[in-house]
C-alpha positions as CSV (number, residue, x, y, z in Angstrom):
1,M,-73.7,22.0,-47.5
2,A,-70.6,21.2,-45.5
3,A,-68.1,24.0,-45.6
4,S,-64.7,22.6,-47.6
5,E,-61.5,22.6,-46.2
6,T,-60.5,25.4,-47.9
7,D,-63.5,27.3,-46.9
8,L,-62.3,26.6,-43.3
9,S,-59.4,27.5,-43.2
10,K,-59.8,31.2,-44.4
11,G,-63.0,31.2,-41.4
12,G,-66.4,33.1,-41.8
13,S,-69.5,31.5,-41.2
14,Y,-72.1,28.4,-42.1
15,D,-75.6,27.2,-41.6
16,G,-75.5,24.2,-39.1
17,G,-79.1,22.8,-40.3
18,D,-80.8,24.4,-37.7
19,G,-81.3,28.3,-38.9
20,M,-78.5,29.7,-36.8
21,K,-75.1,30.8,-38.7
22,K,-72.2,29.3,-36.8
23,P,-68.8,31.0,-37.1
24,L,-66.2,28.9,-39.0
25,I,-63.5,28.3,-36.5
26,A,-60.0,27.3,-38.3
27,T,-58.1,24.5,-37.7
28,L,-54.3,23.7,-38.5
29,D,-52.2,20.7,-38.0
30,L,-49.5,21.5,-35.7
31,T,-48.2,18.0,-35.1
32,A,-45.5,18.3,-37.4
33,L,-44.1,21.0,-35.3
34,D,-43.0,17.8,-32.4
35,R,-40.6,16.5,-35.3
36,T,-37.0,17.6,-34.8
37,T,-34.5,17.7,-37.8
38,P,-32.2,14.9,-36.8
39,A,-28.1,16.7,-36.6
40,P,-26.4,15.0,-39.6
41,T,-24.2,12.4,-38.4
42,Q,-21.4,9.9,-39.9
43,D,-22.2,7.4,-41.9
44,P,-23.5,4.9,-39.2
45,I,-22.1,1.6,-41.0
46,A,-18.7,3.2,-41.2
47,K,-18.6,4.2,-38.0
48,E,-20.0,0.7,-36.5
49,R,-16.4,-1.0,-39.0
50,T,-14.6,1.5,-36.9
51,V,-15.5,0.4,-33.6
52,T,-16.0,-3.0,-34.5
53,A,-12.0,-3.0,-35.8
54,E,-10.9,-1.4,-33.2
55,V,-12.7,-3.7,-30.4
56,L,-11.4,-6.8,-32.1
57,G,-8.0,-5.3,-33.0
58,R,-8.2,-5.7,-36.7
59,P,-6.7,-3.1,-38.7
60,L,-9.3,-1.0,-40.9
61,H,-8.4,-0.4,-44.6
62,I,-8.0,3.3,-44.5
63,P,-8.1,5.6,-47.8
64,V,-4.4,6.7,-48.4
65,K,-5.9,10.1,-49.4
66,D,-7.2,10.6,-45.8
67,I,-4.2,10.4,-44.0
68,D,-1.7,12.9,-43.3
69,E,2.1,12.4,-41.7
70,D,2.9,13.9,-39.0
71,P,5.2,17.5,-39.3
72,D,7.1,16.7,-36.3
73,Q,7.7,12.6,-36.8
74,P,11.2,12.2,-36.1
75,R,12.2,10.6,-38.7
76,Q,13.5,12.9,-41.6
77,E,15.5,10.4,-43.5
78,F,14.8,8.2,-46.3
79,D,16.8,6.2,-48.2
80,A,16.0,6.6,-52.3
81,A,17.4,3.0,-52.7
82,S,15.7,1.5,-49.7
83,M,12.7,3.2,-50.9
84,E,12.3,1.9,-53.8
85,E,12.6,-1.2,-53.1
86,L,9.7,-0.6,-50.4
87,E,7.8,0.5,-53.5
88,Q,8.3,-2.5,-55.7
89,S,7.5,-4.8,-52.5
90,V,4.2,-3.0,-52.1
91,R,3.2,-2.8,-55.7
92,I,3.5,-6.8,-55.7
93,H,2.7,-7.8,-52.7
94,G,0.6,-5.0,-50.9
95,V,1.5,-3.7,-47.3
96,K,1.5,-6.2,-45.2
97,T,2.2,-4.8,-41.3
98,P,-0.5,-2.3,-40.3
99,I,0.9,1.4,-40.1
100,S,-0.6,3.2,-36.8
101,I,-2.8,6.4,-37.2
102,R,-4.9,8.4,-35.1
103,P,-7.6,11.0,-35.5
104,H,-7.0,14.0,-36.9
105,P,-7.7,16.7,-33.9
106,T,-9.7,19.3,-36.3
107,E,-10.7,17.7,-39.2
108,Q,-13.3,15.1,-39.4
109,K,-13.0,11.7,-41.5
110,R,-9.4,12.5,-41.8
111,W,-5.9,10.8,-40.1
112,I,-3.0,11.4,-38.5
113,L,0.3,9.1,-39.5
114,N,1.8,7.7,-35.6
115,F,4.3,5.5,-37.7
116,G,4.7,3.7,-40.9
117,A,5.9,6.6,-43.5
118,R,7.9,4.2,-45.4
119,R,5.1,2.0,-46.0
120,L,2.4,5.4,-46.6
121,R,4.8,6.7,-48.9
122,A,5.5,4.0,-50.7
123,S,1.8,3.1,-51.3
124,R,1.0,6.7,-52.3
125,A,3.9,6.1,-55.2
126,V,2.7,3.0,-56.7
127,G,-0.7,3.7,-56.4
128,K,-2.7,2.2,-53.8
129,T,-5.8,3.7,-52.8
130,T,-5.8,2.4,-49.2
131,I,-3.6,0.8,-46.6
132,P,-4.1,-1.4,-43.8
133,A,-4.1,0.9,-40.2
134,F,-4.8,0.3,-36.4
135,I,-5.8,3.2,-34.7
136,D,-3.9,4.3,-31.5
137,R,-5.7,7.5,-30.3
138,S,-3.1,7.1,-26.9
139,H,-0.5,7.7,-29.1
140,T,2.6,10.4,-27.7
141,D,5.2,11.0,-30.2
142,Y,8.0,9.0,-27.6
143,Q,5.8,6.1,-28.7
144,Q,7.0,7.2,-31.9
145,V,10.7,7.4,-31.4
146,I,10.6,4.0,-29.8
147,E,8.5,2.5,-32.1
148,N,11.2,3.9,-34.6
149,L,14.3,2.3,-32.9
150,Q,13.1,-0.9,-32.0
151,R,12.4,-1.5,-35.7
152,E,16.0,0.2,-36.5
153,D,14.5,2.3,-38.6
154,L,15.3,6.0,-37.3
155,K,18.4,7.8,-38.1
156,P,21.0,9.2,-35.7
157,R,20.7,12.4,-36.5
158,E,16.9,12.0,-36.6
159,L,16.7,10.9,-32.8
160,A,19.3,13.5,-31.9
161,M,16.8,16.1,-33.5
162,F,14.5,14.5,-31.3
163,I,16.4,15.1,-28.2
164,K,17.2,18.4,-29.0
165,K,13.4,19.1,-29.7
166,K,13.0,18.0,-25.6
167,M,15.5,19.7,-24.3
168,D,14.1,22.5,-25.5
169,E,10.8,22.1,-24.3
170,G,13.2,21.9,-21.3
171,E,12.9,18.2,-20.3
172,K,16.3,16.7,-18.8
173,Q,19.0,14.5,-20.6
174,A,18.4,11.5,-17.8
175,H,14.1,11.8,-18.0
176,I,14.5,11.9,-21.7
177,A,17.0,8.3,-21.6
178,E,14.0,7.0,-18.9
179,L,11.1,7.6,-21.2
180,L,12.8,6.2,-24.2
181,G,14.5,3.2,-22.4
182,V,17.7,3.6,-23.2
183,N,21.3,4.4,-21.3
184,R,21.6,8.2,-20.6
185,S,24.8,7.7,-22.4
186,M,23.2,6.9,-25.5
187,V,21.1,10.3,-25.1
188,T,24.6,12.1,-24.4
189,N,26.2,10.4,-27.4
190,H,23.5,11.5,-29.8
191,L,24.1,15.4,-28.9
192,A,27.2,15.1,-30.6
193,L,25.2,15.2,-34.0
194,I,23.5,18.4,-33.1
195,D,25.9,21.5,-35.3
196,P,29.3,19.3,-35.6
197,P,32.4,20.6,-37.0
198,T,32.5,20.4,-40.7
199,C,34.6,17.4,-40.8
200,I,32.3,15.4,-38.6
201,E,29.2,16.5,-40.6
202,E,30.3,15.6,-44.2
203,I,31.5,11.8,-42.2
204,Y,28.1,11.3,-41.2
205,T,26.3,12.8,-44.3
206,S,28.9,10.7,-46.8
207,G,27.6,7.5,-44.8
208,K,31.6,7.1,-43.5
209,C,30.7,6.9,-39.8
210,S,26.9,6.7,-38.2
211,S,27.8,5.8,-35.1
212,A,27.2,8.4,-32.6
213,K,29.3,7.1,-29.9
214,T,32.3,7.1,-32.2
215,L,31.3,10.3,-34.0
216,Y,31.0,11.5,-30.0
217,D,34.7,10.2,-29.5
218,L,35.6,12.1,-32.3
219,R,33.7,14.9,-31.9
220,N,35.8,15.8,-28.1
221,L,38.9,14.5,-29.6
222,H,38.2,17.9,-32.1
223,K,37.9,20.3,-29.6
224,E,41.6,19.5,-28.3
225,F,42.9,18.9,-31.6
226,P,41.1,20.0,-34.3
227,K,43.7,20.5,-37.0
228,E,45.0,17.2,-36.1
229,V,41.1,15.6,-36.3
230,E,40.3,17.4,-39.5
231,R,43.5,16.1,-41.3
232,W,42.6,12.5,-40.0
233,C,39.3,13.0,-41.2
234,S,39.8,13.9,-44.9
235,G,41.7,10.5,-45.0
236,D,40.7,7.5,-46.8
237,Q,40.9,5.7,-43.5
238,E,38.1,3.3,-42.0
239,I,36.2,5.2,-39.4
240,T,35.4,3.1,-36.5
241,R,35.4,3.0,-32.5
242,A,38.7,1.3,-32.9
243,T,40.3,3.8,-35.1
244,V,39.2,7.0,-33.6
245,A,40.8,5.2,-29.7
246,A,43.9,4.5,-31.7
247,L,44.0,8.2,-32.8
248,S,43.6,9.8,-29.2
249,G,46.2,7.7,-28.0
250,K,48.1,8.7,-30.8
251,L,47.8,12.7,-29.9
252,R,46.9,12.0,-26.4
253,G,50.1,10.3,-25.1
254,A,51.0,8.5,-22.3
255,P,49.4,10.4,-19.4
256,K,52.4,11.9,-17.0
257,S,53.0,9.1,-14.0
258,T,52.2,9.9,-10.6
259,T,54.1,8.1,-9.0
260,S,57.3,8.3,-7.3
261,T,60.5,9.0,-8.7
262,A,62.3,5.8,-7.2
263,K,59.4,3.5,-8.7
264,S,59.6,5.1,-11.9
265,Q,63.1,4.5,-12.4
266,Q,62.8,0.7,-11.2
267,E,60.0,0.5,-13.6
268,S,62.0,2.0,-16.8
269,K,64.7,-0.8,-15.5
270,K,62.1,-3.4,-16.8
271,P,62.4,-5.1,-20.4
272,T,59.4,-3.3,-23.0
273,L,58.4,-4.0,-26.3
274,G,60.4,-1.8,-28.2
275,P,60.4,2.1,-28.7
276,P,56.0,3.2,-28.6
277,A,56.6,4.2,-32.4
278,T,56.9,0.7,-33.3
279,M,54.8,-0.6,-30.9
280,P,50.9,-2.1,-31.7
281,S,47.9,-0.1,-30.6
282,L,45.6,-2.9,-28.7
283,I,42.3,-1.3,-29.2
284,V,39.6,-2.9,-26.3
285,T,36.0,-2.4,-25.2
286,F,35.3,-2.3,-21.2
287,Q,31.6,-1.5,-20.1
288,D,30.4,0.5,-23.6
289,R,33.6,2.2,-23.6
290,S,36.3,1.8,-25.9
291,G,40.0,2.6,-25.4
292,T,43.8,1.9,-26.2
293,I,45.9,-0.1,-23.5
294,N,48.7,1.9,-22.5
295,L,51.8,-0.4,-23.0
296,Q,53.8,2.4,-21.5
297,Q,52.5,2.4,-17.6
298,A,52.3,-1.1,-16.0
299,P,49.0,-1.3,-13.5
300,Q,49.2,-0.9,-9.7
301,Q,47.3,-4.0,-9.2
302,P,47.4,-7.3,-10.6
303,N,45.2,-8.7,-13.4
304,H,44.5,-5.1,-14.1
305,L,45.3,-2.8,-17.5
306,V,46.1,0.9,-17.8
307,I,43.5,1.9,-20.8
308,N,43.4,5.3,-22.3
309,F,40.0,5.9,-23.1
310,A,38.4,7.7,-26.5
311,D,36.9,10.2,-24.3
312,G,40.5,11.4,-22.8
313,T,40.2,9.3,-19.4
314,T,42.7,7.2,-18.4
315,A,42.1,4.1,-15.9
316,E,43.0,0.8,-15.0
317,V,40.1,-1.9,-15.4
318,P,40.1,-5.5,-14.3
319,A,41.4,-7.7,-17.7
320,R,39.5,-10.3,-17.8
321,N,36.5,-7.6,-18.3
322,C,38.0,-6.1,-21.3
323,Q,36.9,-7.5,-25.1
324,I,39.6,-7.1,-27.5
325,E,38.7,-5.2,-30.5
326,Q,41.0,-4.6,-32.9
327,I,45.5,-4.1,-33.2
328,I,46.4,-2.1,-35.2
329,F,50.5,-2.6,-36.0
330,P,52.5,0.5,-37.6
């Protein structure tokens, strides 16, 4: 009688039929040891969809709950009324322009927002479960700022904070301007919004003026005439580059003449348009600089004008290159 599989596994001996006892040899099936347990992987279908969408340039539909806003994003100001309008649009029509995301650096199946914070917030507010998105793995914070600048969605203060952050990291103004694709003067102007005097801070936060260039000129004027500028800011006049330039001309007055005494006497014999107090202020723009025409000083060259610029400088410039912004009558 042949031994059972159970008996064989226990060892012992059996009669092989020839009267001789033969030892039992236990045998084990070890083939299972050749199999290795595969490591857990992401959903292959989801991975394939992601790769396919990236290759074909199609937006993915990402769960809103899986997207985190970038804590270092430059945009921090969200107008309540504008957000309500966007939420209503998203509620009815959905998000038509995909947002941009990149993989989360430490958490699988999560994403970091590159840009599109308003669309993402609006989607959350109206209960959308997914949002169309493109994946941009090479995204940088400079690209984030440029995107908002091109869409005119970045507030001046937000850009100023980004510039300050980059300068604190050791970058030069010229380098920052080059990477942002803007003039260096734009970088300089926005720095005026960092820790400004109280009166200028109130002008910006109240919405009376958000032009970085205008506030830059006004801040420079405040350094020379703090009391006068504070008094002027508390008024109800419109705050524009033209009105700031007119204030600059009023406070600084006509520069001292550098010509000879004889020439000054000769100029004094020429007819004038009346006392300075009764003359209008002619505000012009020259090469993106705003200033007031100095009607009390004759130019040294023909077809030129003497301009008192808002930044405190005075120069003779070709009249044909000046553009009239405003005429302020006394």
